[in-house]
LODRENRO-356305 format. One record per atom (N, C-alpha, C): y, x, z. Coordinates in pm, whole numbers, padded with zeros to 5 digits, always signed. Atoms other than C-alpha are relative to their C-alpha. Example, Ala and Ser with C-alpha at 12.3 -4.5 7.8 and 13.67 -1.06 7.14 Angstrom:
// LODRENRO-356305
-00119+00089+00000-00450+01230+00780+00120+00090+00000-00119-00082-00006-00106+01367+00714+00109-00077+00073
//
This chain:
// LODRENRO-356305
-00111-00062+00055+06803+03436+07594+00094+00107+00065-00050-00086-00090+07013+03728+07665+00156-00045-00015-00169+00018-00030+07425+03755+07726+00052-00060-00120-00031+00056+00127+07484+03700+07343-00032-00116-00059+00038+00123+00052+07328+03397+07311-00103-00011-00102+00117-00011+00087+07038+03524+07081-00093+00005+00068+00114-00041-00089+06667+03537+07180-00034+00126-00085+00089-00101+00090+06470+03843+07112+00104+00125+00035-00073-00112-00009+06765+04078+07222-00103+00124+00096+00076-00094-00048+06635+04422+07349+00029+00038+00126-00056+00018-00146+06851+04399+07680-00094-00083+00068+00079+00091-00083+06611+04137+07769-00124+00062+00075+00115-00027-00069+06359+04207+08028-00144-00028-00070+00135+00022+00066+05996+04252+07872-00079+00005+00136+00093+00015-00123+05685+04180+08098-00085+00160-00029+00069-00149-00005+05468+04506+08170-00120-00021-00082+00139-00007+00070+05186+04580+07947-00114+00039+00090+00107-00005-00050+04830+04573+08083-00047+00118-00034+00035-00143+00075+04629+04891+08071-00077-00006-00107+00044+00021+00113+04431+04743+07832+00075+00006-00134-00122+00011+00134+04722+04672+07573+00039+00145-00012-00046-00145+00018+04835+05035+07659-00108+00093-00078+00126-00059+00059+04500+05166+07567-00037-00028-00148+00005+00042+00159+04478+04979+07227+00131+00056-00044-00122-00032+00082+04837+05091+07136-00033+00147+00009+00047-00164+00004+04719+05452+07231-00090+00028-00093+00119-00016+00072+04430+05430+07048+00067-00009-00183-00070+00007+00154+04626+05289+06723+00096+00089-00040-00082-00102+00022+04886+05520+06741-00088+00140-00029+00089-00144+00018+04628+05810+06758-00059+00012-00154+00072+00037+00135+04445+05652+06452+00102+00027-00112-00134+00000+00115+04790+05631+06249+00008+00152-00018-00040-00139+00009+04854+06010+06330-00147+00071-00077+00111-00068+00074+04491+06101+06196+00013-00037-00118+00003+00060+00161+04528+05873+05872+00117+00098-00063-00081-00055+00081+04862+06068+05808-00034+00142-00030+00021-00122-00029+04713+06376+05866-00116+00041-00135+00128-00035+00115+04419+06325+05584+00085+00025-00118-00043-00026+00153+04439+06442+05225+00014-00136-00083-00043+00088+00089+04538+06199+04959-00133-00072-00021+00130+00038+00034+04183+06187+04835-00104-00093+00129+00077+00051-00115+04021+06092+05199+00073-00116+00049-00052+00091-00026+04274+05859+05254-00004-00132-00107+00040+00094+00128+04208+05682+04925-00142-00052+00062+00116+00050+00014+03842+05675+05000-00007-00068+00153+00011+00096-00126+03907+05530+05377+00070-00133-00024-00060+00133+00058+04138+05261+05202-00112-00110-00052+00095+00061+00081+03875+05180+04971-00134-00062+00106+00085+00041-00114+03616+05160+05252+00041-00127+00091-00041+00091-00083+03834+04954+05465+00035-00145-00072-00020+00112+00082+03901+04718+05153-00141-00064+00015+00132+00060+00015+03545+04660+05123-00021-00088+00152+00008+00073-00145+03515+04565+05516+00068-00110-00014-00100+00134+00005+03806+04310+05471-00011-00093-00092+00033+00105+00098+03667+04138+05166-00030-00109+00052+00047+00103-00077+03531+03889+05411+00121-00078+00066-00096+00043-00096+03837+03843+05605+00115-00088-00068-00111+00100+00097+04147+03598+05521+00094+00075-00057-00082-00066+00084+04367+03674+05256+00142+00060+00078-00117-00072-00070+04660+03910+05361-00061+00111+00100+00010-00090-00114+04454+04131+05613+00003+00129-00049-00017-00130+00042+04483+04448+05412+00160+00024-00014-00157-00017-00011+04836+04592+05460+00035+00039-00162-00078-00016+00121+05073+04601+05164+00007+00160-00049+00015-00166+00040+05087+05008+05185-00145+00042-00009+00151-00027+00040+04713+05013+05184-00034-00026-00156+00038+00065+00126+04690+04792+04880+00066+00086-00112-00071-00083+00105+04962+05025+04682-00055+00136-00014+00065-00134+00011+04803+05335+04778-00130+00005-00097+00118+00034+00077+04472+05203+04641+00023-00006-00126-00058+00006+00110+04645+05088+04347+00030+00105-00066-00044-00144+00046+04818+05427+04272-00147+00098-00018+00093-00100+00014+04501+05611+04349-00081-00018-00103+00071+00055+00111+04312+05397+04097+00061+00021-00129-00057+00006+00134+04560+05409+03838+00017+00137-00029+00024-00135+00038+04575+05801+03869-00151+00036-00033+00135-00065+00038+04201+05836+03847-00023-00058-00147+00027+00052+00113+04192+05596+03563+00073+00083-00139-00080-00073+00094+04490+05772+03374-00076+00173-00016+00039-00130+00021+04287+06122+03460-00142-00016-00107+00129+00026+00058+03964+05965+03301+00051-00010-00139-00011+00006+00124+04125+05867+02999+00080+00114-00058-00039-00132+00055+04308+06197+02942-00106+00084-00019+00121-00057+00019+03965+06352+02973-00075-00072-00119+00059+00049+00120+03827+06121+02733+00081+00028-00143-00106-00025+00126+04117+06176+02478-00033+00159-00034-00027-00137+00013+04081+06532+02532-00155+00018-00052+00120-00034+00056+03676+06524+02453-00038-00051-00145+00030+00028+00122+03722+06301+02169+00079+00093-00131-00097-00077+00083+03988+06545+02017-00126+00118-00054+00082-00108+00030+03707+06812+02045-00104-00056-00096+00079+00051+00081+03451+06592+01891+00038-00028-00151-00054+00024+00154+03677+06509+01593+00006+00145-00049-00010-00150+00040+03722+06894+01549-00127+00051-00047+00145-00030+00038+03360+06953+01540-00053-00096-00136+00093+00087+00125+03272+06674+01298+00084+00032-00119-00062-00075+00122+03564+06797+01081-00041+00120-00073+00060-00127+00079+03426+07129+01054-00155-00026-00065+00116+00008+00039+03076+06985+00999+00023-00074-00135-00028+00068+00149+03207+06735+00692+00070+00132-00080-00065-00099+00086+03412+07036+00557-00107+00093-00042+00129-00076+00040+03063+07268+00543-00083-00097-00085+00068+00079+00091+02899+06962+00392+00057-00013-00142-00081-00012+00133+03164+06935+00124-00012+00122-00073+00016-00135+00051+03155+07311+00052-00147-00005-00057+00141-00016+00049+02755+07297+00027-00013-00086-00129+00017+00102+00142+02785+06984-00232+00052+00082-00121-00078-00050+00130+03037+07198-00449-00073+00128-00051+00060-00122+00044+02857+07538-00414-00146-00001-00046+00160+00019+00011+02512+07609-00567-00063+00085+00123+00050-00037-00146+02261+07675-00286-00075+00124-00011+00057-00137+00048+02133+08018-00444+00122+00080-00065-00105-00074+00093+02366+08300-00580-00059+00015-00143+00006+00017+00131+02372+08307-00959-00071+00150-00050+00065-00122+00038+02122+08561-01110+00096+00085-00110-00092-00097+00059+02313+08862-01233-00080+00072-00117+00079-00058+00093+02161+08994-01569+00018+00147+00011+00010-00145-00001+02058+09364-01586-00058+00037-00118+00026-00075+00094+02042+09494-01931+00025+00112-00039-00039-00172+00014+02004+09857-01959-00079+00055-00126+00069-00083+00129+01840+09880-02284-00092-00072-00064+00099+00062+00036+01540+09800-02446-00124-00031+00119+00112+00050-00070+01245+09616-02277-00149+00079-00024+00118-00070+00018+00947+09818-02227-00117-00063-00049+00104+00097+00070+00648+09691-02429-00101-00019+00092+00094+00093-00107+00432+09676-02112+00048-00161+00068-00016+00093-00025+00656+09412-02016+00019-00140-00110-00003+00094+00094+00702+09231-02347-00009+00091-00122+00005-00089+00135+00587+09331-02690+00133+00006-00067-00111-00009+00085+00883+09463-02907-00033-00080-00121+00028+00066+00142+00707+09308-03203+00027-00150+00018-00008+00156-00012+00736+08956-03046+00144-00015+00003-00140+00044-00004+01133+08996-03007+00022-00011-00155-00050+00003+00149+01149+09072-03403-00097-00119-00079+00092+00074+00068+00871+08805-03488+00098-00124-00030-00078+00132+00064+01030+08513-03704-00039-00124+00099+00023+00126-00092+00865+08250-03461+00061-00008+00138-00091+00005-00156+01059+08384-03139+00144-00061-00035-00139+00066+00038+01364+08175-03112+00117+00103+00066-00095-00103-00013+01686+08376-03061+00059-00035+00128-00037-00005-00129+01842+08428-02731+00160-00037+00004-00168-00001+00002+02228+08400-02850+00012-00150-00044
//
C-alpha cells in the first residue's frame, strides 16, 4: 500500500522488468504500430485470420475491438453485396420488361406487312384472260 492507504498507487515502487519482458513489450508495441498502419482491408483480413487461429482458444481470447472491426467489415461487405445484387436485379427487371413489351407487341401486330393493292388498269391477257373476268361462272371480287 502507498501513503494514501490504497493499493496499486503509481507512486509505489515497481520491480524492474527482465530483459525478456522488455523484449516482449517492445515486440508487441511494434506489432501494434504495424497494425495501425495497415489499410482497413488488410486489417480485416488479419483479424479474420487471427479469429480462425483462436477458435480453439478459450472464450474471450479475441479482443472486443477486433470482434467489432470484423463485424463492421462483414456488415459493410454484406451491404455492398446486397446493393450490387439489387442493382443487378433492377437491370434484369428492365431487360425482362423490354422483352415482355416486345412479345406483347408481336402478338398484336401481324408478322408481315399487309399487301398493298396495285390496280393500274386492265390486267393483261397473258396474266389472266379478260374473257374470264366477264364470264358468268367467275365470282365477283366486290
